[in-house]
N, CA and C atoms as a LAMMPS dump frame, in Angstrom:
ITEM: TIMESTEP
0
ITEM: NUMBER OF ATOMS
654
ITEM: BOX BOUNDS ff ff ff
-5.0000000000000000e+02 5.0000000000000000e+02
-5.0000000000000000e+02 5.0000000000000000e+02
-5.0000000000000000e+02 5.0000000000000000e+02
ITEM: ATOMS id mol type element x y z
1 1 1 N 464.936 15.822 -160.574
2 1 2 C 465.303 16.714 -159.826
3 1 3 C 466.332 16.927 -159.045
4 2 1 N 466.899 17.765 -158.954
5 2 2 C 468.502 18.287 -158.281
6 2 3 C 468.401 18.725 -157.104
7 3 1 N 469.276 18.113 -156.058
8 3 2 C 469.384 18.117 -154.756
9 3 3 C 470.34 18.269 -154.063
10 4 1 N 470.19 20.051 -153.425
11 4 2 C 471.401 20.422 -152.916
12 4 3 C 471.654 20.498 -151.051
13 5 1 N 472.668 19.831 -150.499
14 5 2 C 472.525 20.018 -148.886
15 5 3 C 473.39 21.225 -148.592
16 6 1 N 473.378 21.9 -147.757
17 6 2 C 474.194 23.073 -147.607
18 6 3 C 474.425 22.605 -145.756
19 7 1 N 475.475 22.045 -145.807
20 7 2 C 476.096 21.575 -144.293
21 7 3 C 477.681 22.178 -144.096
22 8 1 N 477.111 21.922 -143.002
23 8 2 C 478.901 22.17 -142.068
24 8 3 C 478.471 22.368 -140.491
25 9 1 N 479.237 21.781 -139.788
26 9 2 C 479.396 21.397 -138.87
27 9 3 C 479.09 22.633 -137.54
28 10 1 N 479.656 23.814 -138.222
29 10 2 C 480.12 24.979 -137.486
30 10 3 C 479.05 25.995 -137.516
31 11 1 N 478.455 26.319 -136.944
32 11 2 C 477.689 27.667 -136.544
33 11 3 C 478.014 28.805 -137.331
34 12 1 N 477.402 29.838 -137.798
35 12 2 C 477.846 31.178 -138.505
36 12 3 C 478.215 31.162 -139.437
37 13 1 N 478.355 30.217 -140.049
38 13 2 C 479.152 30.103 -141.831
39 13 3 C 478.312 30.788 -142.583
40 14 1 N 476.896 30.655 -142.139
41 14 2 C 476.232 31.665 -142.952
42 14 3 C 475.633 29.999 -143.989
43 15 1 N 475.036 29.188 -143.787
44 15 2 C 474.435 27.96 -144.252
45 15 3 C 473.093 28.742 -144.604
46 16 1 N 472.232 28.611 -143.773
47 16 2 C 470.766 29.105 -144.064
48 16 3 C 470.902 30.262 -144.974
49 17 1 N 471.494 31.469 -144.921
50 17 2 C 472.062 32.239 -145.883
51 17 3 C 471.845 31.647 -147.309
52 18 1 N 472.712 30.857 -147.427
53 18 2 C 472.848 30.377 -148.845
54 18 3 C 471.511 29.497 -149.126
55 19 1 N 471.33 28.768 -148.393
56 19 2 C 469.643 27.676 -148.575
57 19 3 C 468.875 28.583 -149.101
58 20 1 N 468.516 29.777 -148.789
59 20 2 C 467.299 30.045 -148.886
60 20 3 C 467.67 30.834 -150.145
61 21 1 N 468.856 31.912 -150.09
62 21 2 C 469.289 32.422 -151.061
63 21 3 C 469.421 31.316 -152.804
64 22 1 N 469.986 30.236 -152.723
65 22 2 C 470.169 29.269 -153.499
66 22 3 C 468.539 28.98 -153.966
67 23 1 N 467.465 28.762 -152.957
68 23 2 C 466.376 28.26 -153.552
69 23 3 C 465.108 29.137 -154.119
70 24 1 N 465.505 30.572 -153.685
71 24 2 C 464.564 31.784 -154.206
72 24 3 C 465.328 31.844 -156.001
73 25 1 N 466.86 31.478 -155.887
74 25 2 C 467.611 31.652 -157.481
75 25 3 C 466.753 30.215 -158.475
76 26 1 N 466.524 29.295 -157.721
77 26 2 C 465.492 28.245 -158.942
78 26 3 C 464.378 28.334 -158.57
79 27 1 N 463.889 29.037 -157.931
80 27 2 C 462.587 29.541 -157.949
81 27 3 C 462.175 30.477 -159.356
82 28 1 N 463.144 31.646 -158.733
83 28 2 C 463.078 32.53 -160.105
84 28 3 C 463.214 31.895 -161.426
85 29 1 N 464.201 30.574 -161.514
86 29 2 C 464.418 30.142 -162.875
87 29 3 C 463.356 29.329 -163.552
88 30 1 N 462.244 29.49 -162.664
89 30 2 C 460.941 29.012 -162.624
90 30 3 C 460.82 27.568 -162.73
91 31 1 N 461.523 26.671 -161.657
92 31 2 C 461.456 25.108 -161.597
93 31 3 C 460.928 25.33 -159.652
94 32 1 N 460.396 24.417 -160.005
95 32 2 C 459.316 24.145 -158.896
96 32 3 C 460.279 23.539 -157.454
97 33 1 N 460.284 24.346 -156.635
98 33 2 C 461.836 24.293 -155.585
99 33 3 C 461.126 23.908 -154.252
100 34 1 N 461.53 23.202 -153.488
101 34 2 C 461.321 22.776 -152.338
102 34 3 C 462.254 23.253 -151.314
103 35 1 N 462.448 23.769 -150.395
104 35 2 C 463.529 24.2 -149.153
105 35 3 C 463.152 23.548 -148.104
106 36 1 N 464.292 22.386 -147.43
107 36 2 C 463.937 21.693 -145.963
108 36 3 C 464.26 22.022 -145.303
109 37 1 N 464.142 22.438 -144.289
110 37 2 C 464.668 22.961 -142.846
111 37 3 C 464.838 21.977 -141.776
112 38 1 N 466.218 21.741 -141.894
113 38 2 C 466.387 20.446 -140.954
114 38 3 C 467.266 21.077 -139.648
115 39 1 N 467.344 22.216 -139.535
116 39 2 C 467.985 22.86 -138.297
117 39 3 C 466.645 23.145 -137.377
118 40 1 N 466.608 22.47 -135.829
119 40 2 C 466.036 22.673 -135.026
120 40 3 C 465.771 23.541 -134.687
121 41 1 N 466.619 24.961 -135.159
122 41 2 C 466.149 26.502 -134.905
123 41 3 C 465.175 26.878 -135.728
124 42 1 N 464.595 26.282 -136.877
125 42 2 C 463.793 26.707 -137.468
126 42 3 C 463.937 28.041 -138.307
127 43 1 N 465.065 28.143 -138.772
128 43 2 C 465.362 29.673 -139.344
129 43 3 C 464.936 30.043 -140.698
130 44 1 N 465.087 29.109 -141.569
131 44 2 C 464.546 29.046 -142.846
132 44 3 C 463.043 28.792 -143.078
133 45 1 N 462.416 28.227 -141.713
134 45 2 C 461.119 28.235 -141.649
135 45 3 C 460.713 29.602 -141.389
136 46 1 N 461.451 30.501 -140.266
137 46 2 C 461.235 31.753 -140.06
138 46 3 C 460.854 32.654 -140.949
139 47 1 N 462.24 32.59 -141.662
140 47 2 C 462.126 33.326 -143.389
141 47 3 C 460.999 33.082 -144.005
142 48 1 N 460.369 32.146 -144.464
143 48 2 C 459.328 31.806 -144.846
144 48 3 C 458.134 32.609 -144.359
145 49 1 N 458.152 32.35 -142.761
146 49 2 C 457.045 32.911 -142.333
147 49 3 C 456.609 34.777 -142.241
148 50 1 N 458.171 35.195 -142.67
149 50 2 C 458.585 37.111 -142.59
150 50 3 C 457.94 37.207 -144.299
151 51 1 N 457.605 36.16 -144.872
152 51 2 C 457.644 36.533 -146.604
153 51 3 C 456.096 37.132 -146.709
154 52 1 N 456.088 38.079 -147.425
155 52 2 C 454.952 38.922 -147.851
156 52 3 C 454.105 37.815 -148.918
157 53 1 N 452.476 37.698 -148.853
158 53 2 C 451.882 36.856 -149.394
159 53 3 C 451.826 37.37 -151.132
160 54 1 N 452.579 38.268 -151.553
161 54 2 C 452.98 39.028 -152.732
162 54 3 C 453.842 38.929 -153.206
163 55 1 N 454.981 38.348 -152.49
164 55 2 C 456.23 38.506 -152.791
165 55 3 C 456.607 37.814 -154.17
166 56 1 N 457.677 38.029 -154.847
167 56 2 C 457.932 37.63 -155.921
168 56 3 C 458.341 35.145 -155.469
169 57 1 N 458.513 35.269 -154.625
170 57 2 C 458.708 34.346 -153.908
171 57 3 C 457.609 33.208 -154.016
172 58 1 N 456.197 33.435 -153.752
173 58 2 C 455.409 32.689 -153.587
174 58 3 C 455.611 31.533 -154.067
175 59 1 N 454.728 30.331 -153.729
176 59 2 C 455.136 29.4 -154.026
177 59 3 C 456.522 28.207 -154.068
178 60 1 N 457.169 29.228 -153.496
179 60 2 C 458.488 28.395 -152.872
180 60 3 C 458.155 28.004 -151.534
181 61 1 N 458.201 26.564 -151.425
182 61 2 C 457.59 25.948 -150.297
183 61 3 C 459.036 25.614 -149.817
184 62 1 N 458.454 26.221 -148.213
185 62 2 C 459.603 25.492 -147.305
186 62 3 C 458.633 24.737 -146.158
187 63 1 N 459.516 23.408 -145.876
188 63 2 C 458.836 22.877 -144.463
189 63 3 C 460.097 22.25 -143.468
190 64 1 N 459.597 22.035 -142.543
191 64 2 C 460.546 21.626 -141.475
192 64 3 C 460.361 20.193 -141.029
193 65 1 N 462.201 19.869 -141.092
194 65 2 C 462.246 17.98 -140.594
195 65 3 C 463.366 17.761 -140.197
196 66 1 N 463.297 18.192 -138.786
197 66 2 C 464.607 18.416 -138.069
198 66 3 C 464.943 16.802 -137.406
199 67 1 N 464.328 15.598 -138.238
200 67 2 C 465.025 14.837 -137.81
201 67 3 C 465.426 13.538 -139.113
202 68 1 N 465.879 12.697 -138.209
203 68 2 C 466.823 11.697 -139.896
204 68 3 C 465.321 11.55 -140.929
205 69 1 N 466.098 11.631 -142.074
206 69 2 C 465.342 11.429 -143.126
207 69 3 C 465.391 10.55 -144.313
208 70 1 N 465.183 9.108 -143.82
209 70 2 C 465.74 8.001 -144.718
210 70 3 C 465.386 8.218 -146.395
211 71 1 N 465.989 7.761 -147.107
212 71 2 C 465.857 8.157 -148.402
213 71 3 C 464.694 7.869 -149.063
214 72 1 N 463.744 6.97 -149.235
215 72 2 C 462.678 6.796 -149.162
216 72 3 C 461.415 7.813 -148.651
217 73 1 N 461.404 8.199 -147.392
218 73 2 C 460.648 9.383 -147.013
219 73 3 C 461.297 10.926 -147.557
220 74 1 N 462.247 10.846 -147.615
221 74 2 C 462.577 12.449 -148.72
222 74 3 C 462.406 12.083 -150.346
223 75 1 N 462.434 11.137 -150.808
224 75 2 C 461.466 10.849 -152.282
225 75 3 C 460.099 11.318 -152.298
226 76 1 N 459.176 10.935 -151.257
227 76 2 C 458.075 11.03 -150.949
228 76 3 C 458.187 12.228 -150.928
229 77 1 N 459.152 12.957 -149.643
230 77 2 C 458.261 14.125 -149.533
231 77 3 C 458.703 15.517 -150.863
232 78 1 N 459.669 14.884 -151.267
233 78 2 C 460.25 16.088 -152.708
234 78 3 C 459.523 15.591 -153.781
235 79 1 N 458.784 14.427 -154.016
236 79 2 C 458.26 14.095 -155.242
237 79 3 C 457.36 15.393 -155.976
238 80 1 N 457.876 15.378 -157.242
239 80 2 C 457.048 16.73 -157.95
240 80 3 C 457.678 17.742 -158.044
241 81 1 N 459.201 17.945 -157.657
242 81 2 C 459.742 19.087 -157.35
243 81 3 C 460.957 19.08 -158.396
244 82 1 N 461.56 19.908 -158.906
245 82 2 C 462.656 20.196 -159.481
246 82 3 C 463.908 20.426 -159.043
247 83 1 N 463.992 21.121 -158.011
248 83 2 C 465.01 21.559 -156.957
249 83 3 C 464.744 21.425 -155.794
250 84 1 N 465.901 21.105 -154.908
251 84 2 C 465.478 20.797 -153.593
252 84 3 C 466.863 21.27 -152.872
253 85 1 N 466.703 22.188 -152.065
254 85 2 C 467.423 22.354 -151.24
255 85 3 C 467.383 22.053 -149.69
256 86 1 N 468.291 21.141 -149.114
257 86 2 C 468.022 20.958 -147.854
258 86 3 C 468.878 21.688 -146.848
259 87 1 N 468.701 22.406 -145.582
260 87 2 C 469.157 23.466 -144.92
261 87 3 C 469.971 22.836 -143.85
262 88 1 N 471.258 22.179 -143.286
263 88 2 C 471.426 21.229 -142.461
264 88 3 C 471.584 22.061 -140.982
265 89 1 N 471.828 21.1 -140.313
266 89 2 C 471.831 21.912 -138.975
267 89 3 C 473.31 22.414 -137.998
268 90 1 N 473.46 22.839 -137.77
269 90 2 C 474.885 23.373 -137.24
270 90 3 C 476.11 21.796 -136.104
271 91 1 N 475.395 20.795 -136.699
272 91 2 C 476.308 20.139 -135.911
273 91 3 C 476.349 18.822 -136.71
274 92 1 N 477.021 17.506 -136.503
275 92 2 C 477.136 16.331 -137.026
276 92 3 C 476.563 15.425 -136.597
277 93 1 N 475.103 14.84 -137
278 93 2 C 474.982 13.483 -136.503
279 93 3 C 473.927 13.158 -137.415
280 94 1 N 473.016 12.49 -137.231
281 94 2 C 471.938 11.231 -138.134
282 94 3 C 471.298 12.391 -139.202
283 95 1 N 471.287 13.502 -138.705
284 95 2 C 470.158 14.345 -139.497
285 95 3 C 471.1 14.741 -140.689
286 96 1 N 472.054 15.45 -140.384
287 96 2 C 473.159 15.517 -141.432
288 96 3 C 473.629 14.752 -142.436
289 97 1 N 473.947 13.697 -141.561
290 97 2 C 474.337 12.411 -142.462
291 97 3 C 473.081 12.068 -143.914
292 98 1 N 471.813 11.945 -143.303
293 98 2 C 470.977 11.255 -143.948
294 98 3 C 470.438 12.694 -145.143
295 99 1 N 470.818 14.039 -144.713
296 99 2 C 470.751 14.917 -145.779
297 99 3 C 472.206 14.457 -147.088
298 100 1 N 473.383 14.477 -146.666
299 100 2 C 474.249 13.649 -147.38
300 100 3 C 473.824 12.606 -148.564
301 101 1 N 473.183 11.908 -148.178
302 101 2 C 472.974 10.447 -148.409
303 101 3 C 471.53 11.322 -149.578
304 102 1 N 470.694 11.774 -149.042
305 102 2 C 469.761 12.241 -149.98
306 102 3 C 470.372 12.997 -151.13
307 103 1 N 471.228 14.174 -151.149
308 103 2 C 471.806 15.595 -152.399
309 103 3 C 472.524 14.783 -153.154
310 104 1 N 472.423 15.467 -154.572
311 104 2 C 473.523 14.948 -155.484
312 104 3 C 474.531 16.405 -155.303
313 105 1 N 474.528 17.155 -154.61
314 105 2 C 475.705 17.992 -154.208
315 105 3 C 475.537 18.264 -152.599
316 106 1 N 476.586 18.295 -151.928
317 106 2 C 476.939 18.993 -150.724
318 106 3 C 477.756 20.168 -151.047
319 107 1 N 477.245 21.342 -150.541
320 107 2 C 477.685 22.618 -150.283
321 107 3 C 478.227 22.704 -149.052
322 108 1 N 479.65 23.399 -149.01
323 108 2 C 479.963 23.126 -147.819
324 108 3 C 480.295 24.711 -147.623
325 109 1 N 479.622 25.627 -147.048
326 109 2 C 480.093 27.263 -146.803
327 109 3 C 481.082 27.284 -145.927
328 110 1 N 482.307 27.947 -146.083
329 110 2 C 483.625 28.323 -144.956
330 110 3 C 483.906 29.721 -145.11
331 111 1 N 483.858 30.077 -144.35
332 111 2 C 484.183 31.821 -143.895
333 111 3 C 485.973 31.46 -143.529
334 112 1 N 486.415 32.617 -144.202
335 112 2 C 487.737 32.476 -144.048
336 112 3 C 488.31 32.738 -142.547
337 113 1 N 489.088 31.831 -142.196
338 113 2 C 489.78 32.169 -140.857
339 113 3 C 489.98 30.266 -140.535
340 114 1 N 491.158 30.528 -139.636
341 114 2 C 491.553 28.86 -139.073
342 114 3 C 490.74 27.891 -138.511
343 115 1 N 489.505 28.957 -137.695
344 115 2 C 488.859 28.083 -136.985
345 115 3 C 488.207 27.441 -137.65
346 116 1 N 487.131 27.948 -138.746
347 116 2 C 486.41 27.469 -140.054
348 116 3 C 486.714 25.778 -140.907
349 117 1 N 488.438 26.484 -141.23
350 117 2 C 488.965 25.572 -141.933
351 117 3 C 489.377 24.184 -141.291
352 118 1 N 489.845 24.46 -139.729
353 118 2 C 490.119 23.311 -138.868
354 118 3 C 488.673 22.203 -139.11
355 119 1 N 487.251 23.078 -139.096
356 119 2 C 486.511 22.315 -138.648
357 119 3 C 486.07 21.538 -140.196
358 120 1 N 485.776 21.64 -141.04
359 120 2 C 485.661 20.953 -142.462
360 120 3 C 486.45 19.454 -142.318
361 121 1 N 487.281 19.211 -141.317
362 121 2 C 487.631 17.828 -141.488
363 121 3 C 486.641 16.444 -140.504
364 122 1 N 485.699 17.549 -140.003
365 122 2 C 485.008 16.756 -139.101
366 122 3 C 483.542 16.854 -140.194
367 123 1 N 483.5 17.587 -140.938
368 123 2 C 482.348 17.571 -141.664
369 123 3 C 482.674 16.726 -142.873
370 124 1 N 484.099 16.456 -143.75
371 124 2 C 484.43 15.493 -144.34
372 124 3 C 484.044 14.177 -143.907
373 125 1 N 484.552 14.102 -142.68
374 125 2 C 484.385 12.998 -142.454
375 125 3 C 482.589 12.415 -142.522
376 126 1 N 482.263 13.137 -141.976
377 126 2 C 480.167 13.073 -141.98
378 126 3 C 480.461 12.694 -143.308
379 127 1 N 480.827 13.422 -144.567
380 127 2 C 480.543 12.889 -145.493
381 127 3 C 481.027 11.484 -146.168
382 128 1 N 482.022 11.257 -145.616
383 128 2 C 482.639 9.742 -145.859
384 128 3 C 481.584 8.745 -145.408
385 129 1 N 481.154 9.29 -144.07
386 129 2 C 479.995 8.136 -143.662
387 129 3 C 479.069 7.907 -144.352
388 130 1 N 478.485 9.21 -145.025
389 130 2 C 477.322 9.137 -145.864
390 130 3 C 477.79 8.191 -147.032
391 131 1 N 478.713 8.686 -147.633
392 131 2 C 479.325 7.845 -148.755
393 131 3 C 479.406 6.296 -148.968
394 132 1 N 479.61 5.91 -147.604
395 132 2 C 479.415 4.32 -147.279
396 132 3 C 477.752 3.899 -147.313
397 133 1 N 476.947 4.819 -146.726
398 133 2 C 475.566 4.177 -146.981
399 133 3 C 475.501 4.375 -148.493
400 134 1 N 475.666 5.477 -149.345
401 134 2 C 475.107 5.539 -150.648
402 134 3 C 475.532 4.629 -151.329
403 135 1 N 476.983 3.745 -151.136
404 135 2 C 477.493 2.765 -151.476
405 135 3 C 476.228 1.542 -151.068
406 136 1 N 475.705 1.32 -150.252
407 136 2 C 474.944 0.429 -150.02
408 136 3 C 473.646 0.46 -150.803
409 137 1 N 473.347 1.263 -151.272
410 137 2 C 472.29 2.303 -152.08
411 137 3 C 472.555 1.917 -153.205
412 138 1 N 473.301 1.74 -153.634
413 138 2 C 473.846 1.75 -155.084
414 138 3 C 473.639 3.515 -155.633
415 139 1 N 474.317 4.111 -154.905
416 139 2 C 474.797 5.407 -155.2
417 139 3 C 475.754 5.637 -154.971
418 140 1 N 476.234 6.809 -156.639
419 140 2 C 477.622 7.377 -156.344
420 140 3 C 478.093 7.844 -155.226
421 141 1 N 479.527 8.304 -154.682
422 141 2 C 479.854 9.123 -153.97
423 141 3 C 478.948 10.518 -153.998
424 142 1 N 478.801 11.502 -153.138
425 142 2 C 478.042 12.737 -153.088
426 142 3 C 479.125 13.947 -153.825
427 143 1 N 478.799 14.365 -154.391
428 143 2 C 479.581 15.822 -155.175
429 143 3 C 480.003 16.604 -153.604
430 144 1 N 481.058 16.772 -153.527
431 144 2 C 481.478 17.826 -152.538
432 144 3 C 481.877 18.829 -153.117
433 145 1 N 481.324 20.363 -152.884
434 145 2 C 481.858 21.746 -152.915
435 145 3 C 481.805 22.408 -152.03
436 146 1 N 482.939 23.026 -151.839
437 146 2 C 483.515 24.449 -150.961
438 146 3 C 482.954 25.567 -151.741
439 147 1 N 482.271 26.674 -150.644
440 147 2 C 482.544 27.773 -151.216
441 147 3 C 482.726 28.771 -150.241
442 148 1 N 483.678 29.471 -150.457
443 148 2 C 484.003 30.734 -149.441
444 148 3 C 482.94 31.875 -149.543
445 149 1 N 482.622 31.74 -147.998
446 149 2 C 481.248 32.544 -147.894
447 149 3 C 481.911 33.696 -146.95
448 150 1 N 480.835 35.002 -146.852
449 150 2 C 481.241 35.754 -145.506
450 150 3 C 482.334 36.078 -146.115
451 151 1 N 482.797 36.112 -146.851
452 151 2 C 484.455 37.261 -147.267
453 151 3 C 484.223 38.576 -147.401
454 152 1 N 485.414 38.955 -146.928
455 152 2 C 485.653 40.678 -146.78
456 152 3 C 486.468 40.666 -147.836
457 153 1 N 486.319 41.42 -148.798
458 153 2 C 486.771 41.79 -150.117
459 153 3 C 488.485 42 -150.161
460 154 1 N 489.216 41.64 -150.795
461 154 2 C 490.77 41.788 -150.524
462 154 3 C 491.246 41.541 -149.506
463 155 1 N 490.712 40.619 -148.239
464 155 2 C 491.918 40.502 -147.517
465 155 3 C 492.801 39.088 -147.688
466 156 1 N 493.705 39.093 -146.756
467 156 2 C 494.924 37.921 -147.044
468 156 3 C 494.066 36.669 -146.86
469 157 1 N 493.157 36.739 -145.921
470 157 2 C 492.33 35.4 -145.763
471 157 3 C 491.649 34.836 -146.821
472 158 1 N 491.363 36.081 -147.603
473 158 2 C 490.177 35.717 -148.446
474 158 3 C 490.625 35.12 -149.812
475 159 1 N 491.666 35.529 -149.957
476 159 2 C 492.895 35.23 -150.961
477 159 3 C 493.263 33.936 -150.994
478 160 1 N 493.848 33.488 -149.88
479 160 2 C 494.318 32.25 -149.603
480 160 3 C 493.764 31.3 -148.902
481 161 1 N 492.317 30.894 -148.469
482 161 2 C 491.418 29.736 -148.199
483 161 3 C 491.085 29.15 -149.196
484 162 1 N 490.614 29.745 -149.961
485 162 2 C 490.459 28.532 -151.186
486 162 3 C 491.846 27.853 -151.781
487 163 1 N 493.263 28.14 -151.767
488 163 2 C 494.4 27.118 -151.784
489 163 3 C 494.402 26.101 -151.013
490 164 1 N 494.018 26.39 -149.553
491 164 2 C 493.938 25.953 -148.683
492 164 3 C 492.962 24.633 -148.547
493 165 1 N 491.88 25.006 -148.879
494 165 2 C 490.894 24.066 -149.086
495 165 3 C 490.814 23.146 -150.216
496 166 1 N 491.834 23.75 -151.781
497 166 2 C 491.972 22.596 -152.594
498 166 3 C 492.341 21.582 -152.115
499 167 1 N 492.874 21.494 -150.962
500 167 2 C 493.801 20.216 -150.407
501 167 3 C 492.63 19.179 -149.933
502 168 1 N 491.264 19.579 -149.678
503 168 2 C 490.433 18.705 -149.407
504 168 3 C 489.289 18.197 -150.362
505 169 1 N 489.033 19.199 -151.075
506 169 2 C 488.114 18.752 -151.871
507 169 3 C 488.245 19.883 -153.136
508 170 1 N 486.58 19.842 -153.989
509 170 2 C 486.604 20.558 -155.093
510 170 3 C 486.235 22.473 -154.557
511 171 1 N 486.925 23.17 -154.974
512 171 2 C 486.847 24.593 -154.372
513 171 3 C 485.884 24.969 -155.469
514 172 1 N 484.755 25.854 -155.503
515 172 2 C 484.363 26.78 -156.37
516 172 3 C 484.699 28.085 -156.769
517 173 1 N 484.491 28.546 -158.004
518 173 2 C 485.269 29.679 -158.12
519 173 3 C 484.625 30.771 -157.251
520 174 1 N 483.144 30.989 -157.364
521 174 2 C 482.564 31.787 -156.794
522 174 3 C 482.79 32.406 -155.277
523 175 1 N 482.923 33.403 -155.065
524 175 2 C 482.702 33.743 -153.508
525 175 3 C 481.683 34.836 -153.38
526 176 1 N 481.51 34.482 -152.252
527 176 2 C 479.779 35.158 -151.714
528 176 3 C 480.503 36.173 -150.756
529 177 1 N 480.388 37.327 -151.006
530 177 2 C 480.77 38.396 -149.831
531 177 3 C 479.727 38.615 -148.861
532 178 1 N 480.534 39.058 -147.672
533 178 2 C 479.777 39.739 -146.665
534 178 3 C 478.684 41.043 -146.686
535 179 1 N 477.884 40.969 -147.296
536 179 2 C 476.952 42.328 -147.784
537 179 3 C 475.676 42.565 -146.743
538 180 1 N 475.33 43.32 -146.583
539 180 2 C 474.455 43.964 -145.531
540 180 3 C 472.99 43.218 -146.484
541 181 1 N 472.797 43.553 -147.587
542 181 2 C 471.603 43.126 -148.499
543 181 3 C 471.223 41.886 -148.162
544 182 1 N 472.312 40.873 -147.547
545 182 2 C 471.521 39.859 -147.159
546 182 3 C 470.954 39.617 -145.997
547 183 1 N 470.99 40.613 -144.712
548 183 2 C 470.348 40.581 -143.858
549 183 3 C 468.941 41.656 -144.307
550 184 1 N 468.982 42.415 -145.002
551 184 2 C 467.68 43.051 -145.375
552 184 3 C 466.873 42.501 -146.06
553 185 1 N 467.227 41.556 -146.698
554 185 2 C 466.298 40.449 -147.561
555 185 3 C 465.924 39.73 -146.474
556 186 1 N 467.119 38.741 -145.597
557 186 2 C 466.268 37.904 -144.664
558 186 3 C 464.969 38.537 -143.946
559 187 1 N 465.087 39.482 -143.804
560 187 2 C 464.522 40.43 -142.644
561 187 3 C 463.039 40.647 -143.237
562 188 1 N 463.178 40.405 -144.564
563 188 2 C 461.68 40.948 -145.034
564 188 3 C 461.309 39.652 -145.809
565 189 1 N 462.145 37.808 -145.48
566 189 2 C 461.701 36.946 -146.045
567 189 3 C 462.039 36.908 -147.535
568 190 1 N 462.793 37.607 -147.855
569 190 2 C 463.106 37.492 -149.51
570 190 3 C 464.939 36.871 -149.622
571 191 1 N 464.991 37.279 -150.79
572 191 2 C 466.279 37.088 -151.415
573 191 3 C 467.033 38.101 -151.663
574 192 1 N 468.263 38.241 -152.21
575 192 2 C 468.956 39.181 -152.444
576 192 3 C 468.166 39.626 -154.094
577 193 1 N 467.782 38.519 -154.323
578 193 2 C 467.577 38.186 -156.167
579 193 3 C 466.189 38.878 -156.035
580 194 1 N 465.033 38.467 -155.204
581 194 2 C 463.561 39.031 -155.148
582 194 3 C 463.415 40.424 -155.178
583 195 1 N 464.483 40.9 -153.641
584 195 2 C 464.421 41.824 -153.184
585 195 3 C 464.884 43.171 -154.366
586 196 1 N 466.21 42.994 -154.47
587 196 2 C 466.655 43.853 -155.469
588 196 3 C 467.616 44.81 -154.633
589 197 1 N 468.291 45.401 -155.246
590 197 2 C 468.723 46.959 -154.572
591 197 3 C 470.369 46.478 -154.554
592 198 1 N 471.069 45.133 -154.582
593 198 2 C 472.256 45.089 -154.645
594 198 3 C 472.829 43.882 -155.898
595 199 1 N 472.747 44.736 -156.724
596 199 2 C 473.187 43.68 -158.29
597 199 3 C 474.65 42.911 -158.103
598 200 1 N 475.667 43.187 -157.135
599 200 2 C 476.529 42.144 -156.721
600 200 3 C 476.095 40.85 -155.924
601 201 1 N 475.478 41.138 -155.276
602 201 2 C 475.248 39.926 -154.414
603 201 3 C 473.891 39.218 -154.631
604 202 1 N 473.546 39.692 -155.455
605 202 2 C 472.633 39.077 -157.19
606 202 3 C 472.934 38.324 -157.727
607 203 1 N 474.061 38.975 -158.168
608 203 2 C 475.144 38.133 -159.325
609 203 3 C 475.945 36.772 -158.559
610 204 1 N 476.386 37.186 -157.276
611 204 2 C 477.296 36.265 -156.628
612 204 3 C 476.363 35.12 -156.514
613 205 1 N 474.886 35.144 -155.866
614 205 2 C 473.953 33.871 -155.54
615 205 3 C 473.604 33.318 -156.882
616 206 1 N 473.762 34.112 -157.843
617 206 2 C 473.253 33.189 -159.34
618 206 3 C 474.262 32.535 -159.994
619 207 1 N 475.586 33.073 -159.573
620 207 2 C 476.675 32.23 -160.357
621 207 3 C 476.719 30.653 -159.33
622 208 1 N 476.794 31.064 -158.031
623 208 2 C 476.534 29.95 -157.092
624 208 3 C 475.63 29.319 -157.492
625 209 1 N 474.091 29.377 -158.012
626 209 2 C 473.483 28.577 -158.033
627 209 3 C 474.083 27.449 -159.283
628 210 1 N 474.142 28.418 -160.32
629 210 2 C 474.814 27.761 -161.432
630 210 3 C 475.962 26.698 -161.121
631 211 1 N 476.91 27.323 -160.335
632 211 2 C 477.687 26.068 -160.094
633 211 3 C 477.774 24.71 -159.415
634 212 1 N 476.357 24.641 -158.917
635 212 2 C 475.709 23.587 -158.159
636 212 3 C 474.908 22.84 -159.053
637 213 1 N 474.314 23.001 -160.136
638 213 2 C 473.752 22.249 -160.726
639 213 3 C 472.361 23.545 -161.495
640 214 1 N 472.78 24.551 -161.222
641 214 2 C 471.362 25.084 -161.751
642 214 3 C 471.212 25.459 -163.256
643 215 1 N 470.454 25.818 -163.894
644 215 2 C 470.681 26.017 -165.284
645 215 3 C 471.25 27.384 -165.262
646 216 1 N 471.995 27.595 -166.611
647 216 2 C 472.602 28.522 -167.056
648 216 3 C 471.491 29.545 -167.161
649 217 1 N 472.749 30.883 -167.556
650 217 2 C 471.234 32.212 -167.959
651 217 3 C 470.512 31.677 -169.321
652 218 1 N 469.547 31.644 -169.648
653 218 2 C 468.976 32.054 -170.738
654 218 3 C 469.026 33.529 -171.664
């Protein structure tokens, strides 16, 4: 089982959009996939409810768990799945910390701009606390990966942000751009992969999926 937690204390950076699309990428890759909605707003659960019964994503399971999730209970919940995505809340608390304890990778989406960059310091402090707990459980520190999300093509901030983030951790080469296709897919309970119509958006999600531990193209 491979577990990815999508975390950032700041709202509006596209955590849920990335979480549902990464889960969809794993499902299309024929992996038994679980998406755990840890946000009290339940946006990922709403996305699941909007999905048609005949969707290509049928079988991709979404459950809500907006309370602190201990590692034994997480393993019980995720038993039998190949790929698990944790959609974290827009705050730093015990729920966020427990997600980082359970994950193999913490994906931190950051939108270009100073406010998002400043907010990463608090997120990293929470991951430090999670690593202390992981050490007590004989787990290695969690892999931390930044992804530039909701980027505008060609803007100065989009070009400069990865260099700034590199001082704080791993920065993935993949950049996910702001595209209307993500909103259209979300409204239908779909992903940009399953809905189709925007190859560039689908390609970015597939590249991100591979970068955080998904299987490579066959």
